[in-house]
C-alpha positions in Angstrom: -141.7 100.0 86.8 -139.0 99.8 84.2 -137.9 96.3 83.2 -134.4 95.7 82.0 -134.5 93.6 78.9 -131.7 91.1 78.0 -130.8 91.6 74.4 -130.0 88.3 72.7 -128.7 90.0 69.6 -125.2 90.7 71.0 -123.5 88.6 68.3 -121.3 90.6 66.0 -121.0 89.6 62.3 -117.8 87.6 61.9 -115.9 88.9 58.9 -113.0 86.7 57.9 -111.0 87.2 54.6 -111.3 84.0 52.5 -108.3 83.0 50.4 -109.2 81.6 47.0 -108.0 78.1 46.9 -107.6 76.2 43.6 -108.0 72.4 43.8 -105.1 70.4 42.4 -105.2 66.9 41.0 -102.0 65.0 41.8 -103.3 61.6 40.6 -103.6 60.1 37.2 -107.4 59.7 37.5 -110.1 62.4 37.5 -111.7 63.0 40.9 -114.9 61.1 41.5 -118.3 62.9 41.3 -118.7 62.4 45.0 -115.3 64.1 45.6 -116.4 67.0 43.3 -119.6 67.5 45.3 -117.8 67.4 48.6 -115.2 69.9 47.3 -117.8 72.2 45.9 -119.8 72.0 49.2 -116.7 72.7 51.2 -115.8 75.7 49.0 -119.2 77.2 49.4 -119.2 76.6 53.2 -122.3 74.5 53.1 -120.9 71.1 54.1 -123.1 68.8 56.0 -123.0 68.9 59.8 -125.0 67.7 62.8 -127.2 70.4 64.2 -126.4 69.3 67.7 -122.8 70.1 67.0 -123.4 73.6 65.6 -126.1 74.5 68.1 -123.6 74.1 70.9 -121.8 77.1 69.5 -124.9 79.4 69.8 -125.9 81.4 72.8 -129.1 79.3 73.1 -128.4 75.7 72.2 -131.7 74.4 73.5 -133.8 76.7 71.3 -131.5 76.0 68.4 -131.8 72.2 68.8 -135.6 72.4 69.4 -136.3 74.5 66.3 -134.1 72.3 64.0 -135.5 69.1 65.4 -139.0 70.3 64.5 -138.0 71.6 61.1 -137.7 69.9 57.7 -133.9 70.4 57.7 -132.1 67.0 57.9 -130.4 66.4 61.3 -127.1 66.2 59.4 -127.7 68.6 56.6 -126.2 71.7 55.0 -125.5 74.4 57.4 -127.1 77.1 55.2 -130.4 75.0 55.3 -130.2 74.9 59.1 -129.8 78.6 59.3 -132.8 79.1 56.9 -134.8 76.8 59.2 -134.1 79.0 62.2 -134.7 82.2 60.2 -138.0 80.7 59.0 -139.0 80.0 62.6 -138.2 83.6 63.5 -140.3 84.8 60.5 -143.3 82.8 61.7 -142.9 84.4 65.2 -142.8 87.8 63.6 -146.0 87.2 61.7 -147.7 86.0 64.9 -146.4 89.1 66.8 -147.7 91.4 64.1 -151.2 89.8 64.3 -151.2 90.1 68.1 -150.1 93.8 67.9 -153.0 94.5 65.5 -155.4 92.9 67.9 -154.1 94.9 70.8 -154.6 98.1 68.9 -158.3 97.3 68.7 -158.6 96.9 72.5 -159.8 100.2 74.2 -157.1 101.6 76.4 -158.0 102.3 80.1 -158.5 106.0 80.8 -155.3 106.0 82.8 -153.3 104.8 79.8 -151.3 107.5 78.0 -151.4 107.8 74.2 -147.8 106.7 74.0 -149.0 103.1 74.2 -150.5 103.4 70.8 -147.3 105.0 69.5 -145.3 102.1 70.8 -147.5 99.6 69.1 -147.4 101.5 65.8 -143.6 101.6 66.0 -143.4 97.9 66.7 -145.7 96.9 63.8 -143.5 99.0 61.5 -140.4 97.3 62.9 -142.0 93.9 62.5 -142.7 94.7 58.8 -139.0 95.6 58.4 -138.0 92.3 60.1 -140.2 90.3 57.8 -138.5 91.9 54.8 -135.0 91.2 56.2 -135.7 87.6 57.2 -137.1 86.9 53.7 -134.0 88.4 52.2 -131.8 86.3 54.4 -133.6 83.1 53.5 -133.4 83.9 49.8 -129.7 84.5 50.0 -129.1 81.3 51.9 -131.1 79.2 49.6 -128.7 80.0 46.7 -125.5 79.1 48.6 -125.8 75.3 48.1 -126.4 75.7 44.4 -123.5 78.0 43.7 -120.3 76.8 41.9 -119.0 80.2 40.8 -116.2 82.4 42.2 -115.8 82.5 46.0 -116.6 86.2 46.1 -120.1 85.5 44.9 -120.9 83.2 47.8 -119.1 85.6 50.1 -121.5 88.4 49.0 -124.5 86.1 49.4 -123.6 85.1 52.9 -122.7 88.7 53.9 -126.2 89.8 52.7 -127.8 87.1 54.9 -125.7 88.1 58.0 -126.5 91.8 57.5 -130.2 91.0 57.2 -130.1 88.9 60.4 -128.3 91.7 62.2 -130.8 94.2 61.1 -133.7 91.9 62.3 -132.0 91.6 65.7 -131.9 95.4 66.0 -135.5 95.8 65.0 -136.8 93.3 67.5 -134.6 94.7 70.3 -135.9 98.2 69.6 -139.5 97.0 69.7 -138.9 95.2 73.0 -137.4 98.4 74.4 -140.4 100.4 73.2 -142.9 98.0 74.9 -140.9 97.9 78.1 -140.4 101.6 78.4 -144.1 102.3 77.8 -145.1 99.8 80.4 -148.0 98.4 78.4 -150.4 97.2 81.1 -152.6 94.5 79.4 -152.1 90.7 79.4 -152.0 90.6 75.5 -149.2 93.3 75.6 -147.2 91.1 78.0 -147.6 88.2 75.6 -146.5 90.4 72.8 -143.3 91.4 74.7 -142.6 87.7 75.3 -143.0 86.9 71.6 -140.8 89.7 70.6 -138.1 88.5 72.9 -138.4 85.0 71.6 -138.1 86.3 68.0 -135.0 88.3 68.9 -133.6 85.1 70.5 -134.3 83.0 67.4 -132.7 85.6 65.1 -129.6 85.8 67.3 -129.3 82.0 67.0 -129.5 82.2 63.2 -126.8 84.9 63.3 -124.6 82.7 65.4 -125.0 79.9 62.9 -124.3 82.2 60.0 -121.0 83.3 61.7 -120.1 79.6 62.0 -120.8 79.2 58.3 -118.5 82.1 57.5 -115.7 80.7 59.7 -116.0 77.4 57.8 -115.7 79.1 54.5 -112.5 80.6 55.7 -111.0 77.3 56.8 
């Protein structure tokens, strides 16, 4: 029986041109250090925000809030750190799924099971490796955003890299999910693997939603 899978990764990358704004000092005194920090944070699009606020804008607010509440990211912290926390959660899920897939490969298939099951697992493990690479790239790019004080196009490039990496991860996980569903893997471990892959896709989609929010803030 074919099972129709809901794809969480329907979010498109939000691309918004960002005008370069130059701060002006109209007073007679130099801005305070706190003002400098706030201005730099605002320009980089990393200003502090409550995760309950940004999670409401994602397609799965409950997962978003649950993951961030359990993470080391402060409840009202930099948005790029919150995106990294969700991406890190997705990375852990991907590692777990890969280990489970390797275990399933060692289980003898029933005589009625076609060889295409093995092919589906091999494809998924390759896609999981690709997902790990993309999520690590995303986390790396996001970690640099809060420390940047250079031209706006640099942070634009860093954020775009993170968004593209998340979008690719979504595609990889959805493709794996389709493979497992189409082949109708019969075992209980395979059912658990399908569930984990869907959860990973969901988490990556939430991270992509948050990244789009960050890009919109950079443009405001």
